[in-house]
HTML snippet that shows the backbone in 3Dmol.js (N, CA, C, O; Angstrom):
<script src="https://3Dmol.org/build/3Dmol-min.js"></script>
<div id="view" style="width:600px;height:400px;position:relative"></div>
<script>
const pdb = `
ATOM      1  N   MET A   1     -10.529 -10.663  18.117  1.00  0.00           N
ATOM      2  CA  MET A   1      -9.718 -10.289  16.978  1.00  0.00           C
ATOM      3  C   MET A   1      -8.520 -11.233  16.885  1.00  0.00           C
ATOM      4  O   MET A   1      -7.940 -11.618  17.900  1.00  0.00           O
ATOM      5  N   THR A   2      -8.165 -11.593  15.677  1.00  0.00           N
ATOM      6  CA  THR A   2      -7.052 -12.528  15.479  1.00  0.00           C
ATOM      7  C   THR A   2      -5.708 -11.820  15.618  1.00  0.00           C
ATOM      8  O   THR A   2      -5.617 -10.598  15.505  1.00  0.00           O
ATOM      9  N   LYS A   3      -4.676 -12.608  15.862  1.00  0.00           N
ATOM     10  CA  LYS A   3      -3.326 -12.062  15.968  1.00  0.00           C
ATOM     11  C   LYS A   3      -2.900 -11.416  14.653  1.00  0.00           C
ATOM     12  O   LYS A   3      -2.269 -10.359  14.649  1.00  0.00           O
ATOM     13  N   ALA A   4      -3.244 -12.052  13.544  1.00  0.00           N
ATOM     14  CA  ALA A   4      -2.893 -11.502  12.233  1.00  0.00           C
ATOM     15  C   ALA A   4      -3.526 -10.126  12.034  1.00  0.00           C
ATOM     16  O   ALA A   4      -2.889  -9.209  11.516  1.00  0.00           O
ATOM     17  N   ARG A   5      -4.772  -9.995  12.445  1.00  0.00           N
ATOM     18  CA  ARG A   5      -5.472  -8.702  12.318  1.00  0.00           C
ATOM     19  C   ARG A   5      -4.800  -7.650  13.200  1.00  0.00           C
ATOM     20  O   ARG A   5      -4.633  -6.504  12.783  1.00  0.00           O
ATOM     21  N   LEU A   6      -4.417  -8.034  14.404  1.00  0.00           N
ATOM     22  CA  LEU A   6      -3.721  -7.100  15.298  1.00  0.00           C
ATOM     23  C   LEU A   6      -2.364  -6.699  14.741  1.00  0.00           C
ATOM     24  O   LEU A   6      -1.962  -5.541  14.850  1.00  0.00           O
ATOM     25  N   ASP A   7      -1.661  -7.651  14.146  1.00  0.00           N
ATOM     26  CA  ASP A   7      -0.371  -7.343  13.524  1.00  0.00           C
ATOM     27  C   ASP A   7      -0.556  -6.360  12.373  1.00  0.00           C
ATOM     28  O   ASP A   7       0.219  -5.414  12.235  1.00  0.00           O
ATOM     29  N   GLU A   8      -1.569  -6.575  11.554  1.00  0.00           N
ATOM     30  CA  GLU A   8      -1.845  -5.649  10.457  1.00  0.00           C
ATOM     31  C   GLU A   8      -2.226  -4.272  10.985  1.00  0.00           C
ATOM     32  O   GLU A   8      -1.786  -3.257  10.446  1.00  0.00           O
ATOM     33  N   ASP A   9      -3.040  -4.230  12.032  1.00  0.00           N
ATOM     34  CA  ASP A   9      -3.413  -2.945  12.640  1.00  0.00           C
ATOM     35  C   ASP A   9      -2.165  -2.181  13.068  1.00  0.00           C
ATOM     36  O   ASP A   9      -2.056  -0.978  12.830  1.00  0.00           O
ATOM     37  N   ARG A  10      -1.226  -2.879  13.698  1.00  0.00           N
ATOM     38  CA  ARG A  10       0.007  -2.252  14.168  1.00  0.00           C
ATOM     39  C   ARG A  10       0.833  -1.743  12.990  1.00  0.00           C
ATOM     40  O   ARG A  10       1.324  -0.615  13.022  1.00  0.00           O
ATOM     41  N   LEU A  11       0.990  -2.557  11.962  1.00  0.00           N
ATOM     42  CA  LEU A  11       1.762  -2.152  10.791  1.00  0.00           C
ATOM     43  C   LEU A  11       1.163  -0.913  10.124  1.00  0.00           C
ATOM     44  O   LEU A  11       1.878   0.031   9.787  1.00  0.00           O
ATOM     45  N   ILE A  12      -0.130  -0.931   9.943  1.00  0.00           N
ATOM     46  CA  ILE A  12      -0.794   0.207   9.304  1.00  0.00           C
ATOM     47  C   ILE A  12      -0.629   1.460  10.151  1.00  0.00           C
ATOM     48  O   ILE A  12      -0.279   2.517   9.626  1.00  0.00           O
ATOM     49  N   ALA A  13      -0.875   1.359  11.447  1.00  0.00           N
ATOM     50  CA  ALA A  13      -0.755   2.519  12.333  1.00  0.00           C
ATOM     51  C   ALA A  13       0.661   3.081  12.344  1.00  0.00           C
ATOM     52  O   ALA A  13       0.859   4.295  12.404  1.00  0.00           O
ATOM     53  N   GLU A  14       1.624   2.201  12.287  1.00  0.00           N
ATOM     54  CA  GLU A  14       3.028   2.610  12.356  1.00  0.00           C
ATOM     55  C   GLU A  14       3.542   3.193  11.042  1.00  0.00           C
ATOM     56  O   GLU A  14       4.338   4.133  11.056  1.00  0.00           O
ATOM     57  N   HIS A  15       3.103   2.656   9.918  1.00  0.00           N
ATOM     58  CA  HIS A  15       3.737   2.991   8.637  1.00  0.00           C
ATOM     59  C   HIS A  15       2.879   3.752   7.628  1.00  0.00           C
ATOM     60  O   HIS A  15       3.417   4.309   6.671  1.00  0.00           O
ATOM     61  N   VAL A  16       1.562   3.790   7.817  1.00  0.00           N
ATOM     62  CA  VAL A  16       0.697   4.386   6.795  1.00  0.00           C
ATOM     63  C   VAL A  16       0.023   5.654   7.328  1.00  0.00           C
ATOM     64  O   VAL A  16      -0.538   5.668   8.424  1.00  0.00           O
ATOM     65  N   ASP A  17       0.093   6.696   6.536  1.00  0.00           N
ATOM     66  CA  ASP A  17      -0.582   7.957   6.838  1.00  0.00           C
ATOM     67  C   ASP A  17      -1.804   8.053   5.936  1.00  0.00           C
ATOM     68  O   ASP A  17      -1.681   8.292   4.735  1.00  0.00           O
ATOM     69  N   ALA A  18      -2.977   7.867   6.517  1.00  0.00           N
ATOM     70  CA  ALA A  18      -4.215   7.887   5.740  1.00  0.00           C
ATOM     71  C   ALA A  18      -4.899   9.249   5.790  1.00  0.00           C
ATOM     72  O   ALA A  18      -6.037   9.382   5.341  1.00  0.00           O
ATOM     73  N   SER A  19      -4.229  10.252   6.324  1.00  0.00           N
ATOM     74  CA  SER A  19      -4.843  11.577   6.420  1.00  0.00           C
ATOM     75  C   SER A  19      -5.073  12.208   5.045  1.00  0.00           C
ATOM     76  O   SER A  19      -5.782  13.208   4.932  1.00  0.00           O
ATOM     77  N   TRP A  20      -4.482  11.635   4.014  1.00  0.00           N
ATOM     78  CA  TRP A  20      -4.654  12.119   2.648  1.00  0.00           C
ATOM     79  C   TRP A  20      -5.964  11.635   2.042  1.00  0.00           C
ATOM     80  O   TRP A  20      -6.346  12.090   0.964  1.00  0.00           O
ATOM     81  N   GLY A  21      -6.648  10.733   2.705  1.00  0.00           N
ATOM     82  CA  GLY A  21      -7.860  10.107   2.188  1.00  0.00           C
ATOM     83  C   GLY A  21      -7.581   8.645   1.885  1.00  0.00           C
ATOM     84  O   GLY A  21      -6.430   8.255   1.690  1.00  0.00           O
ATOM     85  N   ARG A  22      -8.619   7.849   1.846  1.00  0.00           N
ATOM     86  CA  ARG A  22      -8.451   6.404   1.680  1.00  0.00           C
ATOM     87  C   ARG A  22      -7.717   6.025   0.403  1.00  0.00           C
ATOM     88  O   ARG A  22      -6.914   5.092   0.414  1.00  0.00           O
ATOM     89  N   SER A  23      -7.970   6.715  -0.682  1.00  0.00           N
ATOM     90  CA  SER A  23      -7.317   6.363  -1.943  1.00  0.00           C
ATOM     91  C   SER A  23      -5.925   6.976  -2.062  1.00  0.00           C
ATOM     92  O   SER A  23      -5.158   6.604  -2.950  1.00  0.00           O
ATOM     93  N   GLN A  24      -5.599   7.899  -1.184  1.00  0.00           N
ATOM     94  CA  GLN A  24      -4.339   8.643  -1.289  1.00  0.00           C
ATOM     95  C   GLN A  24      -3.372   8.368  -0.141  1.00  0.00           C
ATOM     96  O   GLN A  24      -2.382   9.084   0.012  1.00  0.00           O
ATOM     97  N   ALA A  25      -3.637   7.354   0.661  1.00  0.00           N
ATOM     98  CA  ALA A  25      -2.773   7.042   1.801  1.00  0.00           C
ATOM     99  C   ALA A  25      -1.337   6.839   1.339  1.00  0.00           C
ATOM    100  O   ALA A  25      -1.086   6.351   0.237  1.00  0.00           O
ATOM    101  N   ARG A  26      -0.403   7.218   2.196  1.00  0.00           N
ATOM    102  CA  ARG A  26       1.020   7.154   1.857  1.00  0.00           C
ATOM    103  C   ARG A  26       1.809   6.514   2.989  1.00  0.00           C
ATOM    104  O   ARG A  26       1.383   6.520   4.144  1.00  0.00           O
ATOM    105  N   LEU A  27       2.940   5.974   2.648  1.00  0.00           N
ATOM    106  CA  LEU A  27       3.852   5.481   3.675  1.00  0.00           C
ATOM    107  C   LEU A  27       4.471   6.681   4.377  1.00  0.00           C
ATOM    108  O   LEU A  27       4.890   7.641   3.730  1.00  0.00           O
ATOM    109  N   ARG A  28       4.524   6.622   5.684  1.00  0.00           N
ATOM    110  CA  ARG A  28       4.996   7.760   6.479  1.00  0.00           C
ATOM    111  C   ARG A  28       6.441   8.142   6.168  1.00  0.00           C
ATOM    112  O   ARG A  28       6.728   9.314   5.922  1.00  0.00           O
ATOM    113  N   ALA A  29       7.333   7.192   6.175  1.00  0.00           N
ATOM    114  CA  ALA A  29       8.763   7.493   6.055  1.00  0.00           C
ATOM    115  C   ALA A  29       9.141   7.990   4.661  1.00  0.00           C
ATOM    116  O   ALA A  29       9.946   8.914   4.535  1.00  0.00           O
ATOM    117  N   SER A  30       8.584   7.403   3.637  1.00  0.00           N
ATOM    118  CA  SER A  30       8.998   7.725   2.267  1.00  0.00           C
ATOM    119  C   SER A  30       8.023   8.630   1.530  1.00  0.00           C
ATOM    120  O   SER A  30       8.401   9.296   0.566  1.00  0.00           O
ATOM    121  N   GLY A  31       6.775   8.661   1.975  1.00  0.00           N
ATOM    122  CA  GLY A  31       5.757   9.434   1.266  1.00  0.00           C
ATOM    123  C   GLY A  31       5.209   8.748   0.030  1.00  0.00           C
ATOM    124  O   GLY A  31       4.430   9.345  -0.714  1.00  0.00           O
ATOM    125  N   VAL A  32       5.605   7.495  -0.205  1.00  0.00           N
ATOM    126  CA  VAL A  32       5.140   6.760  -1.384  1.00  0.00           C
ATOM    127  C   VAL A  32       3.660   6.415  -1.209  1.00  0.00           C
ATOM    128  O   VAL A  32       3.281   5.818  -0.201  1.00  0.00           O
ATOM    129  N   PRO A  33       2.822   6.787  -2.182  1.00  0.00           N
ATOM    130  CA  PRO A  33       1.405   6.447  -2.091  1.00  0.00           C
ATOM    131  C   PRO A  33       1.176   4.933  -2.242  1.00  0.00           C
ATOM    132  O   PRO A  33       1.858   4.258  -3.013  1.00  0.00           O
ATOM    133  N   VAL A  34       0.219   4.436  -1.499  1.00  0.00           N
ATOM    134  CA  VAL A  34      -0.141   3.017  -1.587  1.00  0.00           C
ATOM    135  C   VAL A  34      -0.572   2.685  -3.014  1.00  0.00           C
ATOM    136  O   VAL A  34      -0.228   1.621  -3.529  1.00  0.00           O
ATOM    137  N   TRP A  35      -1.320   3.584  -3.657  1.00  0.00           N
ATOM    138  CA  TRP A  35      -1.784   3.312  -5.023  1.00  0.00           C
ATOM    139  C   TRP A  35      -0.613   3.097  -5.975  1.00  0.00           C
ATOM    140  O   TRP A  35      -0.699   2.285  -6.896  1.00  0.00           O
ATOM    141  N   SER A  36       0.473   3.817  -5.755  1.00  0.00           N
ATOM    142  CA  SER A  36       1.641   3.665  -6.613  1.00  0.00           C
ATOM    143  C   SER A  36       2.256   2.276  -6.459  1.00  0.00           C
ATOM    144  O   SER A  36       2.634   1.643  -7.444  1.00  0.00           O
ATOM    145  N   LEU A  37       2.352   1.817  -5.230  1.00  0.00           N
ATOM    146  CA  LEU A  37       2.885   0.476  -4.982  1.00  0.00           C
ATOM    147  C   LEU A  37       2.006  -0.586  -5.611  1.00  0.00           C
ATOM    148  O   LEU A  37       2.505  -1.552  -6.188  1.00  0.00           O
ATOM    149  N   VAL A  38       0.704  -0.411  -5.501  1.00  0.00           N
ATOM    150  CA  VAL A  38      -0.238  -1.378  -6.090  1.00  0.00           C
ATOM    151  C   VAL A  38      -0.077  -1.399  -7.606  1.00  0.00           C
ATOM    152  O   VAL A  38      -0.074  -2.470  -8.214  1.00  0.00           O
ATOM    153  N   GLY A  39       0.057  -0.236  -8.216  1.00  0.00           N
ATOM    154  CA  GLY A  39       0.257  -0.171  -9.658  1.00  0.00           C
ATOM    155  C   GLY A  39       1.529  -0.876 -10.093  1.00  0.00           C
ATOM    156  O   GLY A  39       1.531  -1.600 -11.088  1.00  0.00           O
ATOM    157  N   TYR A  40       2.612  -0.669  -9.352  1.00  0.00           N
ATOM    158  CA  TYR A  40       3.867  -1.351  -9.675  1.00  0.00           C
ATOM    159  C   TYR A  40       3.751  -2.853  -9.453  1.00  0.00           C
ATOM    160  O   TYR A  40       4.280  -3.640 -10.237  1.00  0.00           O
ATOM    161  N   LEU A  41       3.064  -3.252  -8.394  1.00  0.00           N
ATOM    162  CA  LEU A  41       2.870  -4.684  -8.154  1.00  0.00           C
ATOM    163  C   LEU A  41       2.138  -5.335  -9.323  1.00  0.00           C
ATOM    164  O   LEU A  41       2.460  -6.454  -9.720  1.00  0.00           O
ATOM    165  N   ARG A  42       1.176  -4.645  -9.858  1.00  0.00           N
ATOM    166  CA  ARG A  42       0.449  -5.182 -11.018  1.00  0.00           C
ATOM    167  C   ARG A  42       1.375  -5.308 -12.217  1.00  0.00           C
ATOM    168  O   ARG A  42       1.311  -6.287 -12.960  1.00  0.00           O
ATOM    169  N   ALA A  43       2.228  -4.324 -12.400  1.00  0.00           N
ATOM    170  CA  ALA A  43       3.170  -4.363 -13.525  1.00  0.00           C
ATOM    171  C   ALA A  43       4.169  -5.504 -13.375  1.00  0.00           C
ATOM    172  O   ALA A  43       4.648  -6.048 -14.369  1.00  0.00           O
ATOM    173  N   TYR A  44       4.482  -5.865 -12.134  1.00  0.00           N
ATOM    174  CA  TYR A  44       5.412  -6.965 -11.860  1.00  0.00           C
ATOM    175  C   TYR A  44       4.677  -8.266 -11.558  1.00  0.00           C
ATOM    176  O   TYR A  44       5.238  -9.167 -10.933  1.00  0.00           O
ATOM    177  N   ASP A  45       3.432  -8.368 -11.994  1.00  0.00           N
ATOM    178  CA  ASP A  45       2.619  -9.579 -11.794  1.00  0.00           C
ATOM    179  C   ASP A  45       2.585 -10.040 -10.346  1.00  0.00           C
ATOM    180  O   ASP A  45       2.611 -11.240 -10.069  1.00  0.00           O
ATOM    181  N   GLY A  46       2.526  -9.087  -9.424  1.00  0.00           N
ATOM    182  CA  GLY A  46       2.398  -9.409  -8.006  1.00  0.00           C
ATOM    183  C   GLY A  46       3.697  -9.743  -7.311  1.00  0.00           C
ATOM    184  O   GLY A  46       3.681 -10.075  -6.125  1.00  0.00           O
ATOM    185  N   ASP A  47       4.821  -9.668  -8.001  1.00  0.00           N
ATOM    186  CA  ASP A  47       6.119  -9.965  -7.384  1.00  0.00           C
ATOM    187  C   ASP A  47       6.557  -8.753  -6.561  1.00  0.00           C
ATOM    188  O   ASP A  47       6.973  -7.734  -7.113  1.00  0.00           O
ATOM    189  N   ALA A  48       6.460  -8.874  -5.250  1.00  0.00           N
ATOM    190  CA  ALA A  48       6.682  -7.743  -4.352  1.00  0.00           C
ATOM    191  C   ALA A  48       8.147  -7.362  -4.192  1.00  0.00           C
ATOM    192  O   ALA A  48       8.446  -6.194  -3.944  1.00  0.00           O
ATOM    193  N   GLU A  49       9.049  -8.292  -4.322  1.00  0.00           N
ATOM    194  CA  GLU A  49      10.461  -8.011  -4.039  1.00  0.00           C
ATOM    195  C   GLU A  49      11.055  -6.929  -4.942  1.00  0.00           C
ATOM    196  O   GLU A  49      11.704  -6.019  -4.427  1.00  0.00           O
ATOM    197  N   PRO A  50      10.864  -6.983  -6.267  1.00  0.00           N
ATOM    198  CA  PRO A  50      11.417  -5.898  -7.087  1.00  0.00           C
ATOM    199  C   PRO A  50      10.784  -4.538  -6.771  1.00  0.00           C
ATOM    200  O   PRO A  50      11.444  -3.503  -6.860  1.00  0.00           O
ATOM    201  N   VAL A  51       9.522  -4.552  -6.408  1.00  0.00           N
ATOM    202  CA  VAL A  51       8.839  -3.302  -6.041  1.00  0.00           C
ATOM    203  C   VAL A  51       9.427  -2.760  -4.741  1.00  0.00           C
ATOM    204  O   VAL A  51       9.696  -1.564  -4.627  1.00  0.00           O
ATOM    205  N   ARG A  52       9.623  -3.634  -3.772  1.00  0.00           N
ATOM    206  CA  ARG A  52      10.203  -3.223  -2.490  1.00  0.00           C
ATOM    207  C   ARG A  52      11.587  -2.623  -2.696  1.00  0.00           C
ATOM    208  O   ARG A  52      11.915  -1.590  -2.111  1.00  0.00           O
ATOM    209  N   ARG A  53      12.387  -3.263  -3.517  1.00  0.00           N
ATOM    210  CA  ARG A  53      13.742  -2.762  -3.785  1.00  0.00           C
ATOM    211  C   ARG A  53      13.714  -1.437  -4.543  1.00  0.00           C
ATOM    212  O   ARG A  53      14.476  -0.523  -4.230  1.00  0.00           O
ATOM    213  N   ALA A  54      12.840  -1.336  -5.536  1.00  0.00           N
ATOM    214  CA  ALA A  54      12.763  -0.121  -6.354  1.00  0.00           C
ATOM    215  C   ALA A  54      12.412   1.108  -5.516  1.00  0.00           C
ATOM    216  O   ALA A  54      12.907   2.207  -5.770  1.00  0.00           O
ATOM    217  N   PHE A  55      11.561   0.911  -4.525  1.00  0.00           N
ATOM    218  CA  PHE A  55      11.142   2.020  -3.669  1.00  0.00           C
ATOM    219  C   PHE A  55      11.962   2.114  -2.381  1.00  0.00           C
ATOM    220  O   PHE A  55      11.727   2.984  -1.543  1.00  0.00           O
ATOM    221  N   GLU A  56      12.927   1.204  -2.239  1.00  0.00           N
ATOM    222  CA  GLU A  56      13.802   1.162  -1.059  1.00  0.00           C
ATOM    223  C   GLU A  56      12.991   1.108   0.240  1.00  0.00           C
ATOM    224  O   GLU A  56      13.201   1.900   1.159  1.00  0.00           O
ATOM    225  N   LEU A  57      12.062   0.151   0.284  1.00  0.00           N
ATOM    226  CA  LEU A  57      11.190  -0.031   1.437  1.00  0.00           C
ATOM    227  C   LEU A  57      11.651  -1.203   2.273  1.00  0.00           C
ATOM    228  O   LEU A  57      12.247  -2.150   1.761  1.00  0.00           O
ATOM    229  N   SER A  58      11.373  -1.133   3.553  1.00  0.00           N
ATOM    230  CA  SER A  58      11.605  -2.289   4.413  1.00  0.00           C
ATOM    231  C   SER A  58      10.485  -3.297   4.165  1.00  0.00           C
ATOM    232  O   SER A  58       9.420  -2.930   3.669  1.00  0.00           O
ATOM    233  N   PRO A  59      10.717  -4.560   4.504  1.00  0.00           N
ATOM    234  CA  PRO A  59       9.635  -5.543   4.379  1.00  0.00           C
ATOM    235  C   PRO A  59       8.394  -5.132   5.168  1.00  0.00           C
ATOM    236  O   PRO A  59       7.271  -5.369   4.723  1.00  0.00           O
ATOM    237  N   GLU A  60       8.589  -4.513   6.343  1.00  0.00           N
ATOM    238  CA  GLU A  60       7.448  -4.071   7.150  1.00  0.00           C
ATOM    239  C   GLU A  60       6.661  -2.970   6.464  1.00  0.00           C
ATOM    240  O   GLU A  60       5.431  -2.965   6.511  1.00  0.00           O
ATOM    241  N   GLU A  61       7.355  -2.041   5.829  1.00  0.00           N
ATOM    242  CA  GLU A  61       6.651  -0.959   5.138  1.00  0.00           C
ATOM    243  C   GLU A  61       5.792  -1.509   4.009  1.00  0.00           C
ATOM    244  O   GLU A  61       4.637  -1.111   3.851  1.00  0.00           O
ATOM    245  N   LEU A  62       6.350  -2.420   3.227  1.00  0.00           N
ATOM    246  CA  LEU A  62       5.570  -3.001   2.136  1.00  0.00           C
ATOM    247  C   LEU A  62       4.400  -3.812   2.693  1.00  0.00           C
ATOM    248  O   LEU A  62       3.294  -3.749   2.156  1.00  0.00           O
ATOM    249  N   ALA A  63       4.631  -4.561   3.747  1.00  0.00           N
ATOM    250  CA  ALA A  63       3.550  -5.330   4.371  1.00  0.00           C
ATOM    251  C   ALA A  63       2.447  -4.404   4.868  1.00  0.00           C
ATOM    252  O   ALA A  63       1.266  -4.729   4.746  1.00  0.00           O
ATOM    253  N   ALA A  64       2.816  -3.265   5.423  1.00  0.00           N
ATOM    254  CA  ALA A  64       1.829  -2.291   5.907  1.00  0.00           C
ATOM    255  C   ALA A  64       1.010  -1.741   4.745  1.00  0.00           C
ATOM    256  O   ALA A  64      -0.213  -1.633   4.837  1.00  0.00           O
ATOM    257  N   ALA A  65       1.687  -1.394   3.649  1.00  0.00           N
ATOM    258  CA  ALA A  65       0.978  -0.864   2.483  1.00  0.00           C
ATOM    259  C   ALA A  65       0.010  -1.897   1.916  1.00  0.00           C
ATOM    260  O   ALA A  65      -1.112  -1.560   1.538  1.00  0.00           O
ATOM    261  N   LEU A  66       0.439  -3.138   1.857  1.00  0.00           N
ATOM    262  CA  LEU A  66      -0.431  -4.188   1.317  1.00  0.00           C
ATOM    263  C   LEU A  66      -1.599  -4.484   2.252  1.00  0.00           C
ATOM    264  O   LEU A  66      -2.706  -4.764   1.791  1.00  0.00           O
ATOM    265  N   ALA A  67      -1.365  -4.425   3.551  1.00  0.00           N
ATOM    266  CA  ALA A  67      -2.458  -4.607   4.516  1.00  0.00           C
ATOM    267  C   ALA A  67      -3.472  -3.471   4.371  1.00  0.00           C
ATOM    268  O   ALA A  67      -4.681  -3.699   4.384  1.00  0.00           O
ATOM    269  N   TYR A  68      -2.964  -2.251   4.234  1.00  0.00           N
ATOM    270  CA  TYR A  68      -3.852  -1.108   4.029  1.00  0.00           C
ATOM    271  C   TYR A  68      -4.658  -1.288   2.748  1.00  0.00           C
ATOM    272  O   TYR A  68      -5.865  -1.048   2.724  1.00  0.00           O
ATOM    273  N   TYR A  69      -3.991  -1.707   1.699  1.00  0.00           N
ATOM    274  CA  TYR A  69      -4.676  -1.917   0.419  1.00  0.00           C
ATOM    275  C   TYR A  69      -5.783  -2.971   0.552  1.00  0.00           C
ATOM    276  O   TYR A  69      -6.889  -2.767   0.052  1.00  0.00           O
ATOM    277  N   ARG A  70      -5.502  -4.074   1.208  1.00  0.00           N
ATOM    278  CA  ARG A  70      -6.526  -5.118   1.371  1.00  0.00           C
ATOM    279  C   ARG A  70      -7.771  -4.568   2.049  1.00  0.00           C
ATOM    280  O   ARG A  70      -8.888  -4.978   1.731  1.00  0.00           O
ATOM    281  N   ARG A  71      -7.585  -3.655   2.968  1.00  0.00           N
ATOM    282  CA  ARG A  71      -8.723  -3.092   3.703  1.00  0.00           C
ATOM    283  C   ARG A  71      -9.415  -1.953   2.955  1.00  0.00           C
ATOM    284  O   ARG A  71     -10.558  -1.611   3.259  1.00  0.00           O
ATOM    285  N   ASN A  72      -8.739  -1.380   2.000  1.00  0.00           N
ATOM    286  CA  ASN A  72      -9.275  -0.213   1.292  1.00  0.00           C
ATOM    287  C   ASN A  72      -9.212  -0.392  -0.223  1.00  0.00           C
ATOM    288  O   ASN A  72      -9.086   0.576  -0.972  1.00  0.00           O
ATOM    289  N   ARG A  73      -9.300  -1.620  -0.648  1.00  0.00           N
ATOM    290  CA  ARG A  73      -9.133  -1.984  -2.056  1.00  0.00           C
ATOM    291  C   ARG A  73     -10.045  -1.183  -2.985  1.00  0.00           C
ATOM    292  O   ARG A  73      -9.599  -0.697  -4.025  1.00  0.00           O
ATOM    293  N   ARG A  74     -11.294  -1.047  -2.623  1.00  0.00           N
ATOM    294  CA  ARG A  74     -12.221  -0.383  -3.556  1.00  0.00           C
ATOM    295  C   ARG A  74     -11.850   1.073  -3.798  1.00  0.00           C
ATOM    296  O   ARG A  74     -12.035   1.584  -4.902  1.00  0.00           O
ATOM    297  N   TYR A  75     -11.328   1.745  -2.774  1.00  0.00           N
ATOM    298  CA  TYR A  75     -10.944   3.150  -2.933  1.00  0.00           C
ATOM    299  C   TYR A  75      -9.667   3.288  -3.772  1.00  0.00           C
ATOM    300  O   TYR A  75      -9.583   4.139  -4.657  1.00  0.00           O
ATOM    301  N   VAL A  76      -8.700   2.457  -3.484  1.00  0.00           N
ATOM    302  CA  VAL A  76      -7.432   2.498  -4.220  1.00  0.00           C
ATOM    303  C   VAL A  76      -7.659   2.065  -5.665  1.00  0.00           C
ATOM    304  O   VAL A  76      -7.158   2.702  -6.592  1.00  0.00           O
ATOM    305  N   ASP A  77      -8.408   0.991  -5.857  1.00  0.00           N
ATOM    306  CA  ASP A  77      -8.689   0.522  -7.218  1.00  0.00           C
ATOM    307  C   ASP A  77      -9.469   1.568  -8.014  1.00  0.00           C
ATOM    308  O   ASP A  77      -9.215   1.754  -9.204  1.00  0.00           O
ATOM    309  N   ALA A  78     -10.413   2.250  -7.369  1.00  0.00           N
ATOM    310  CA  ALA A  78     -11.181   3.297  -8.054  1.00  0.00           C
ATOM    311  C   ALA A  78     -10.254   4.431  -8.475  1.00  0.00           C
ATOM    312  O   ALA A  78     -10.379   4.956  -9.582  1.00  0.00           O
ATOM    313  N   PHE A  79      -9.333   4.809  -7.610  1.00  0.00           N
ATOM    314  CA  PHE A  79      -8.374   5.857  -7.957  1.00  0.00           C
ATOM    315  C   PHE A  79      -7.531   5.434  -9.156  1.00  0.00           C
ATOM    316  O   PHE A  79      -7.343   6.208 -10.095  1.00  0.00           O
ATOM    317  N   LEU A  80      -7.028   4.212  -9.120  1.00  0.00           N
ATOM    318  CA  LEU A  80      -6.209   3.720 -10.227  1.00  0.00           C
ATOM    319  C   LEU A  80      -7.008   3.682 -11.534  1.00  0.00           C
ATOM    320  O   LEU A  80      -6.491   4.052 -12.588  1.00  0.00           O
ATOM    321  N   LEU A  81      -8.240   3.245 -11.467  1.00  0.00           N
ATOM    322  CA  LEU A  81      -9.076   3.179 -12.653  1.00  0.00           C
ATOM    323  C   LEU A  81      -9.350   4.573 -13.216  1.00  0.00           C
ATOM    324  O   LEU A  81      -9.250   4.791 -14.423  1.00  0.00           O
ATOM    325  N   LEU A  82      -9.691   5.504 -12.346  1.00  0.00           N
ATOM    326  CA  LEU A  82      -9.979   6.857 -12.792  1.00  0.00           C
ATOM    327  C   LEU A  82      -8.765   7.581 -13.351  1.00  0.00           C
ATOM    328  O   LEU A  82      -8.903   8.532 -14.121  1.00  0.00           O
ATOM    329  N   ASN A  83      -7.580   7.133 -12.966  1.00  0.00           N
ATOM    330  CA  ASN A  83      -6.358   7.794 -13.399  1.00  0.00           C
ATOM    331  C   ASN A  83      -5.542   6.964 -14.385  1.00  0.00           C
ATOM    332  O   ASN A  83      -4.378   7.267 -14.647  1.00  0.00           O
ATOM    333  N   SER A  84      -6.151   5.929 -14.924  1.00  0.00           N
ATOM    334  CA  SER A  84      -5.421   5.096 -15.898  1.00  0.00           C
ATOM    335  C   SER A  84      -5.505   5.739 -17.275  1.00  0.00           C
ATOM    336  O   SER A  84      -6.425   6.501 -17.573  1.00  0.00           O
ATOM    337  N   SER A  85      -4.547   5.419 -18.084  1.00  0.00           N
ATOM    338  CA  SER A  85      -4.529   5.985 -19.443  1.00  0.00           C
ATOM    339  C   SER A  85      -5.160   5.040 -20.464  1.00  0.00           C
ATOM    340  O   SER A  85      -5.169   5.327 -21.661  1.00  0.00           O
ATOM    341  N   ASP A  86      -5.683   3.920 -19.989  1.00  0.00           N
ATOM    342  CA  ASP A  86      -6.316   2.945 -20.898  1.00  0.00           C
ATOM    343  C   ASP A  86      -7.674   3.430 -21.356  1.00  0.00           C
ATOM    344  O   ASP A  86      -8.349   2.743 -22.122  1.00  0.00           O
TER     345      ASP A  86
END
`;
const viewer = $3Dmol.createViewer("view");
viewer.addModel(pdb, "pdb");
viewer.setStyle({}, {cartoon: {color: "spectrum"}});
viewer.zoomTo();
viewer.render();
</script>
């Protein structure tokens, strides 16, 4: 396993609570759902800094959420699609 993968594993374990289900995982400290962060990132064209500030997250928390999303993209994207107003 690569160091990057181990770092992501640590971040996810430390900051993400996936007991809500893959599409409903939340950050432990704030309770912010990963899907919500992904939706805001899309609205900001992928610019993470305004999203991080808006949710008052540490860089590690946002990195953990994004690592979780990369590993569970299909579940989070399906949730967003099913709950979009488009």
